[in-house]
C-alpha positions in Angstrom: 13.4 -8.1 -1.7 16.3 -10.0 -3.3 19.7 -8.5 -3.2 23.0 -9.5 -4.8 26.3 -7.8 -5.7 26.7 -7.3 -9.4 30.1 -7.8 -11.1 32.6 -5.3 -9.6 34.2 -2.9 -12.0 37.9 -2.6 -11.1 39.3 0.9 -10.9 40.8 2.0 -14.3 39.0 -0.9 -16.0 3.4 3.5 -5.1 -12.2 2.6 -5.5 -11.1 4.7 -2.9 -8.2 6.9 -2.5 -7.4 7.9 1.0 -5.7 11.2 1.6 -4.3 11.8 5.0 -2.8 14.4 7.3 1.0 13.9 7.7 1.0 10.3 6.7 3.5 8.9 4.2 2.3 7.3 1.0 0.4 4.2 1.7 -0.7 1.9 -1.0 -4.2 0.7 -1.5 -5.9 -2.5 -0.4 -6.4 -4.8 -3.3 -10.1 -5.1 -4.1 -11.4 -4.2 -0.7 -15.1 -3.6 -0.3 -16.5 -0.1 0.3 -15.6 1.5 3.6 -19.2 1.7 4.8 -19.9 -2.0 4.7 -16.8 -4.0 5.4 -16.1 -4.0 9.1 -15.8 -7.5 10.6 -17.3 -8.2 14.0 -14.7 -7.7 16.7 -12.2 -6.2 14.1 -11.1 -2.8 13.2 -11.3 -0.9 9.9 -10.2 -2.5 6.6 -9.2 1.0 5.5 -5.5 1.7 5.9 -5.9 4.8 8.0 -7.2 3.0 11.1 -4.7 2.6 13.9 -7.0 1.4 16.7 -5.5 -1.3 18.9 -8.9 -3.0 19.5 -8.2 -3.3 23.3 -10.9 -0.7 23.8 -13.0 -1.5 20.8 -16.7 -2.3 21.3 -16.6 -1.5 25.0 -20.3 -0.7 24.9 -21.3 -4.3 24.1 -20.8 -7.4 26.2 -21.9 -9.6 23.3 -19.1 -8.7 20.8 -15.8 -10.5 21.0 -12.7 -8.3 21.1 -9.9 -9.6 18.9 -6.5 -8.9 20.2 -2.9 -10.0 20.0 -2.0 -11.3 23.4 1.7 -11.8 23.0 4.6 -11.5 20.5 7.7 -13.4 21.3 11.0 -13.1 19.5 11.5 -9.3 19.8 12.6 -6.7 20.0 13.2 -6.5 16.2 16.9 -6.5 15.4 17.8 -4.4 12.3 21.2 -6.0 11.7 20.3 -9.7 12.0 19.6 -11.8 9.0 16.0 -12.6 10.0 13.7 -11.9 13.0 11.2 -14.7 13.8 8.2 -13.5 15.7 5.8 -15.9 17.4 2.3 -14.4 17.6 -0.7 -15.5 19.7 -4.0 -13.9 20.2 -7.7 -14.4 20.8 -11.2 -13.2 20.0 -11.7 -14.4 16.4 -15.5 -14.9 15.9 -15.9 -18.7 15.6 -19.0 -18.2 13.4 -17.1 -16.0 10.9 -16.2 -17.5 7.5 -12.9 -16.5 5.9 -10.1 -17.9 3.8 -7.1 -17.1 6.1 -5.8 -15.1 9.0 -2.4 -13.5 8.2 0.3 -11.9 10.3 1.6 -8.8 8.6 4.3 -6.3 9.8 4.3 -2.7 8.7 6.3 0.5 9.4 4.1 3.1 11.1 4.0 6.7 10.0 3.9 9.9 12.2 0.1 9.3 12.9 0.7 5.7 13.9 -0.9 4.4 10.7 0.7 1.5 8.8 2.6 2.6 5.7 4.7 1.0 3.0 4.5 -2.7 2.4 4.2 -5.8 4.4 7.6 -6.6 5.8 6.7 -10.2 6.8 8.4 -12.7 4.6 6.6 -15.5 2.6 3.2 -16.5 3.8 2.8 -15.8 7.5 -0.5 -17.6 8.1 -2.0 -17.8 11.6 -3.8 -21.0 12.8 -7.2 -20.4 14.3 -8.8 -22.8 16.8 -12.5 -23.4 17.3 -12.6 -21.1 20.4 -11.2 -18.2 18.4 -7.6 -18.3 19.6 -4.9 -17.9 17.0 -1.1 -18.4 16.7 1.7 -18.6 14.2 5.0 -17.1 13.2 6.2 -14.2 11.0 9.7 -13.7 9.7 11.1 -10.2 9.2 14.4 -9.5 7.5 16.9 -7.3 9.4 17.5 -4.6 6.8 15.0 -2.0 8.1 15.4 1.5 9.6 15.9 1.2 13.4 14.7 4.8 13.8 11.2 4.0 12.6 8.3 2.5 14.4 6.7 -0.9 13.5 3.7 -3.0 14.4 2.4 -6.5 13.7 -1.2 -6.9 12.4 -3.6 -9.8 12.4 -5.5 -9.5 9.1 -8.4 -11.6 7.9 -8.7 -12.4 4.2 -12.3 -13.3 3.3 -11.8 -13.9 -0.4 -11.7 -11.9 -3.6 -9.1 -9.7 -2.1 -11.3 -8.4 0.7 -9.6 -8.1 4.1 -9.9 -6.5 7.5 -7.4 -5.7 10.2 -8.5 -7.6 13.3 -5.8 -6.5 15.8 -2.4 -5.0 16.1 0.5 -4.9 18.5 3.4 -2.4 18.4 6.8 -3.9 18.1 9.9 -2.6 20.0 13.1 -2.2 17.9 16.5 -3.0 19.3 18.8 0.1 19.2 22.1 -0.7 17.5 25.2 1.2 16.4 24.2 2.9 13.1 27.5 1.9 11.4 26.4 -1.7 11.7 23.1 -1.3 10.0 23.0 -2.7 6.5 22.2 -0.6 3.4 18.6 -1.0 2.5 16.3 -0.5 -0.5 12.5 -0.6 -0.4 10.1 -0.5 -3.4 6.6 0.5 -2.5 3.7 0.6 -4.9 1.6 3.8 -4.5 -1.5 2.0 -5.8 -1.7 -1.4 -4.0 -0.8 -3.3 -0.9 0.7 -6.1 -2.8 3.3 -6.1 -5.5 1.0 -6.0 -8.5 1.0 -3.8 -11.6 -2.4 -3.0 -13.0 -3.2 -2.6 -16.7 -6.2 -0.4 -15.9 -4.0 2.2 -14.2 -2.6 4.7 -16.7 0.5 4.9 -14.6 1.6 2.5 -11.9 3.8 4.7 -9.6 6.5 3.2 -7.4 8.2 5.0 -4.5 11.8 3.7 -4.3 13.8 4.5 -1.1 17.3 3.7 -0.1 19.4 4.3 3.0 23.1 4.0 3.9 24.4 3.6 0.3 27.6 5.3 1.3 29.9 6.2 -1.6 27.3 5.6 -4.2 27.4 8.0 -7.1 25.1 6.1 -9.5 21.5 5.0 -9.1 19.8 3.2 -11.9 16.3 1.7 -11.7 14.9 -0.8 -14.2 11.5 -2.5 -14.5 11.8 -5.7 -16.5 9.4 -8.3 -17.8 10.3 -12.0 -17.2 9.4 -15.2 -19.0 8.3 -18.4 -17.1 12.0 -19.2 -16.5 12.9 -15.9 -15.0 14.7 -14.6 -18.1 14.4 -10.9 -18.9 12.3 -10.5 -22.1 11.7 -6.7 -22.1 12.8 -3.6 -20.2 9.7 -1.5 -19.6 11.3 1.4 -17.8 14.8 2.6 -17.1 15.4 5.6 -14.9 18.8 7.2 -14.0 18.0 8.7 -10.6 21.6 9.4 -9.6 20.7 13.0 -9.0 18.4 11.9 -6.2 21.3 10.4 -4.1 21.9 12.5 -1.0 24.6 11.3 1.4 23.9 7.7 0.6 20.1 8.1 1.0 17.5 8.5 -1.7 13.8 8.7 -2.5 12.6 8.7 -6.1 9.5 7.9 -8.1 9.2 5.4 -11.0 6.2 5.3 -13.3 5.3 2.1 -15.2 2.6 2.5 -18.0 -0.4 0.3 -17.5 -0.5 -0.3 -21.2 2.6 -2.5 -20.9 1.2 -4.8 -18.3 0.1 -8.3 -19.2 -2.1 -10.6 -16.9 -0.2 -13.3 -15.2 3.2 -12.1 -16.3 6.1 -11.7 -13.9 8.0 -8.5 -13.5 11.0 -7.3 -11.5 12.2 -3.9 -10.3 16.0 -3.7 -10.2 17.5 -1.0 -8.1 21.3 -0.7 -8.8 23.6 1.6 -6.8 27.3 1.9 -7.3 30.4 4.0 -8.0 33.4 3.5 -10.3 34.7 0.4 -8.6 31.6 -1.3 -7.1 28.0 -2.0 -7.8 25.1 -3.4 -5.8 21.6 -4.5 -6.9 18.4 -5.1 -5.1 15.5 -6.9 -6.9 11.8 -6.8 -6.0 9.3 -9.2 -7.7 5.9 -8.0 -9.1 3.0 -9.6 -10.9 0.6 -8.3 -13.6 -3.2 -7.9 -13.4 -5.4 -6.9 -16.4 -8.8 -7.7 -14.9 -9.2 -6.0 -11.6 -10.8 -2.6 -11.2 -8.2 0.0 -10.2 -7.8 3.7 -9.5 -4.7 5.8 -8.9 -3.8 9.3 -8.2 -2.0 10.7 -11.3 -1.1 14.2 -10.1 -1.9 16.9 -7.5 -0.8 15.2 -4.3 0.1 16.0 -1.6 -2.9 18.4 -1.1 -2.1 21.8 0.3 -4.2 23.3 3.1 -2.9 26.8 2.3 -3.7 26.6 -1.5 -6.8 28.3 -2.7 -7.5 25.2 -4.8 -6.0 21.8 -5.2 -6.4 20.0 -8.5 -6.2 16.2 -7.9 -6.1 14.1 -11.0 -7.1 10.5 -10.8 -7.4 7.8 -13.4 -8.4 4.1 -13.4 -10.5 1.5 -15.1 -11.7 -2.1 -15.2 -15.4 -1.0 -15.1 -17.9 -3.0 -17.1 -17.3 -2.0 -20.7 -21.0 -2.6 -21.8 -22.2 -0.3 -19.1 -19.5 2.3 -19.7 -20.3 2.4 -23.4 -24.0 3.3 -22.7 -25.0 6.8 -23.7 -25.4 8.7 -20.4 -23.2 6.5 -18.3 -20.8 8.3 -16.0 -18.1 7.8 -13.4 -18.9 9.7 -10.2 -16.0 11.0 -8.1 -16.7 12.0 -4.5 -14.2 13.7 -2.1 -15.2 13.5 1.6 -13.8 13.3 5.0 -13.1 9.8 6.3 -13.7 9.1 10.0 -10.9 6.7 10.9 -12.1 5.9 14.4 -15.7 4.9 13.4 -14.8 3.6 9.9 -17.3 5.8 8.1 -17.3 8.3 5.2 -18.8 11.6 6.3 -22.0 12.5 4.5 -21.1 16.1 3.9 -19.2 15.7 0.6 -16.5 18.3 -0.1 -16.5 17.6 -3.9 -19.0 15.6 -6.0 -18.4 15.5 -9.7 -18.8 13.2 -12.7 -16.7 12.3 -15.8 -17.6 10.4 -18.9 -16.0 6.9 -19.0 -14.2 5.6 -22.0 -16.1 2.8 -23.9 -13.6 0.2 -22.5 -14.4 1.1 -18.9 -11.4 3.3 -18.2 -11.7 6.9 -17.0 -9.7 10.0 -16.1 -10.9 12.9 -13.9 -10.0 15.9 -11.9 -11.2 17.0 -8.5 -10.9 20.7 -7.5 -10.5 20.7 -3.8 -10.4 24.0 -1.8 -7.5 24.2 0.6 -9.6 25.7 3.3 -11.7 22.6 3.4 -8.7 20.5 4.5 -7.9 20.1 8.2 -4.6 19.1 9.7 -4.6 15.5 10.9 -7.8 14.6 9.0 -8.0 11.9 6.3 -10.1 12.0 3.2 -11.6 9.6 0.7 -11.9 9.8 -3.1 -14.6 7.3 -4.1 -15.1 6.4 -7.7 -18.0 4.4 -9.0 -19.8 3.8 -12.3 -23.4 4.8 -12.9 -25.4 3.5 -15.8 -27.6 5.7 -17.9 -30.5 5.4 -15.4 -28.3 6.4 -12.5 -27.9 2.9 -11.0 -24.5 2.1 -9.5 -22.9 -0.6 -11.6 -19.6 -1.1 -9.8 -17.2 0.5 -7.4 -13.5 1.3 -7.5 -12.3 -0.1 -4.2 -8.5 0.3 -4.2 -7.2 2.8 -1.6 -4.1 5.0 -1.5 -2.9 7.1 1.4 -1.0 10.2 0.5 0.1 13.2 2.6 -1.3 16.7 2.8 0.7 19.7 3.7 0.4 23.3 4.8 
């Protein structure tokens, strides 16, 4: 997040979609493999709902290494400092495992202890891995975060093509400070991806924009802009006046960016401007564009209600093979089922199983009718979408994930 004051005005002059208990919106993992086949030895689930610490993982096997973070120096996190530098060490990475990189990532935790929002670690926090499976490195976290929230650092393996698994985690203490000294903050979280990427194959790329401590602000304007190679604004894709969402200096609002406006490789920025008659402040978040990857997003109907007779969850996505999608008899199958976080499996007893006809270009839209009495407090659920050809063979899977809340 880049922030800068704008010119003062003088007075008078947001696959698989995961749906979980009380969790806050969590964006999906970019191009992660299906939940039933992507657990790395010694690691925890690559699905975002898993909050295992790994200290007790695989206790029933003496032959499986346990990956764990053994120490984190540089804490507790200070919410009013310019930057926190964490030094992370750990052990238990399988020396026979092949992967591209091991990263340190820092996330806010929701009420269930699951990671939510976006990675707070700045730049590229790679961890160095030795031949005996030990690892170490640093992660930098800016100080403008909410001291009332909980946070944790995660060791995450990236194995290529966007696939990744959470290997270990360690909760991070937060230094308690005088609230009046905490800086104003703005976060822009995609509801559809872990990273800051807009997808052309999503009908709508939805962003959740939150702000705190914007005391005195009466104006809130959000713009999504396309940039050229020199960083100059070439087009404004979306402008939203969200001033009505300001509440005592805090706000939460949604911004929707049409996928049809996204170009591959192009740079974008989200500008969040707050202000009043005599001052203005802007925060800027950078995004990229992707027109190739398969993607799925929840269009409407979330959060799901346990007290409703029926929930109608609308999803849309695309990127499936166009030649297969155009075949007469091809279909996209949508499955809604419980997801077992602890064991990283999708339950066999499907709650909803339906099909929709894909568009010839590989995009699709669909609706799942989910009975409220099938939802249980604290449970998490998966919407899985995959393409079947005319003979019923699975051609490809949608593998992005989104965590959204349920309610009574």
